[in-house]
C-alpha positions as CSV (number, residue, x, y, z in Angstrom):
1,M,-16.7,63.1,39.6
2,R,-13.5,61.8,41.0
3,G,-12.9,64.9,43.2
4,G,-16.4,64.5,44.7
5,A,-15.7,60.9,45.6
6,Q,-12.4,61.9,47.2
7,A,-14.1,64.6,49.2
8,C,-16.7,62.1,50.3
9,R,-14.1,59.6,51.5
10,R,-12.3,62.4,53.5
11,R,-15.5,63.3,55.2
12,W,-16.2,59.6,55.9
13,R,-12.9,59.2,57.7
14,L,-13.9,61.9,60.1
15,L,-17.4,60.6,60.8
16,P,-16.7,57.8,63.2
17,A,-14.8,60.0,65.6
18,A,-17.6,62.6,65.3
19,L,-20.3,60.1,65.9
20,L,-18.6,58.7,68.9
21,L,-18.3,62.1,70.5
22,L,-21.9,63.1,69.6
23,A,-23.4,59.7,70.6
24,L,-21.9,59.8,74.1
25,S,-21.8,63.4,74.9
26,P,-24.4,64.2,77.6
27,P,-26.5,67.3,77.3
28,A,-25.0,70.5,78.8
29,Q,-27.1,70.4,82.0
30,A,-26.2,66.7,82.7
31,Q,-22.4,67.1,82.4
32,Q,-21.7,66.2,86.0
33,K,-20.8,62.7,84.8
34,P,-17.4,62.3,83.0
35,Q,-17.7,61.8,79.3
36,V,-17.0,58.4,77.9
37,K,-14.4,58.1,75.1
38,C,-15.1,55.3,72.7
39,D,-12.0,55.0,70.5
40,I,-10.7,51.6,71.5
41,G,-10.6,49.3,68.5
42,P,-12.2,48.9,66.1
43,V,-12.8,45.3,65.3
44,G,-14.8,44.4,62.1
45,K,-18.0,42.4,62.5
46,R,-21.0,41.6,60.3
47,F,-24.5,42.5,61.5
48,G,-27.5,42.3,59.3
49,G,-25.3,41.0,56.4
50,E,-23.1,44.2,56.3
51,Q,-19.7,45.2,57.8
52,W,-19.8,47.2,61.1
53,L,-17.0,48.5,63.3
54,V,-17.0,47.8,67.0
55,Y,-15.3,50.1,69.5
56,A,-14.9,49.7,73.3
57,C,-15.2,52.6,75.6
58,D,-12.9,53.8,78.4
59,D,-15.6,53.2,80.9
60,D,-14.9,49.4,80.4
61,H,-18.7,48.8,79.7
62,T,-20.1,50.8,76.8
63,V,-19.7,49.5,73.2
64,V,-20.3,51.5,70.1
65,V,-21.0,49.9,66.6
66,I,-20.5,52.1,63.6
67,S,-21.5,51.3,60.1
68,G,-18.5,50.4,57.9
69,P,-17.6,52.8,55.1
70,A,-19.0,50.7,52.3
71,T,-22.2,49.8,54.3
72,P,-25.4,51.2,52.7
73,A,-26.5,52.1,56.3
74,A,-23.6,54.6,56.6
75,P,-23.7,56.9,58.4
76,Y,-25.2,55.0,61.3
77,Y,-24.2,53.9,64.8
78,F,-25.5,51.9,67.7
79,V,-24.5,52.1,71.4
80,F,-24.8,49.4,74.0
81,S,-25.1,51.2,77.4
82,P,-24.8,49.3,80.6
83,T,-27.9,49.2,82.9
84,G,-28.5,47.4,86.1
85,A,-30.0,44.5,84.3
86,G,-27.8,44.3,81.2
87,Y,-27.4,46.6,78.3
88,K,-29.7,49.1,76.6
89,L,-29.3,49.4,72.8
90,I,-29.9,52.7,71.0
91,G,-29.2,53.7,67.4
92,D,-29.2,56.6,65.0
93,G,-28.1,57.7,61.6
94,S,-29.1,58.9,58.2
95,G,-28.1,56.0,55.9
96,A,-30.2,53.4,54.3
97,K,-32.8,52.2,56.8
98,A,-33.2,48.6,55.7
99,P,-29.5,47.6,56.4
100,A,-29.6,49.5,59.8
101,V,-32.8,47.7,60.8
102,A,-31.3,44.3,59.9
103,A,-28.2,45.1,62.0
104,M,-30.4,46.2,64.9
105,R,-32.2,42.9,64.7
106,D,-28.9,41.0,65.0
107,L,-27.6,43.3,67.7
108,Q,-30.8,42.9,69.8
109,L,-30.3,39.1,69.9
110,L,-26.9,39.6,71.7
111,N,-26.9,38.8,75.4
112,S,-24.6,40.6,78.0
113,Q,-21.8,38.0,77.7
114,Q,-21.8,38.3,73.9
115,I,-21.7,42.2,74.1
116,E,-18.9,42.0,76.7
117,A,-17.0,39.6,74.4
118,L,-17.3,42.2,71.6
119,R,-16.0,44.8,74.0
120,D,-13.1,42.6,74.9
121,E,-12.2,41.9,71.3
122,A,-12.2,45.6,70.5
123,K,-9.9,46.2,73.5
124,M,-7.4,43.8,72.1
125,R,-7.0,46.2,69.1
126,R,-5.6,49.1,71.1
């Protein structure tokens, strides 16, 4: 059993980087825009009563929130993408749905200034 847990932890360490690339990689036909790299941070925050990791992106606008390793929602991520009127929130994952929904509710309450404050805090973790 111990070997299985260690293998799971090893896979989990690779998951955040993979999710960041997958979440922000545009489809092949839309690759005229440069890809956004979201590896600045992380800073730990609680959303929906669980621990999440917040990363800033190199476009200086996009923010990625990834479930912490001990969070029942893992693996799950959210992306705040800038729009002309603020930010659009998307999320996806295959972990437990209830904690992801609780986190999404908290994230949906954030205004642009709060999202930008999260981004700035993550940037301080370079």
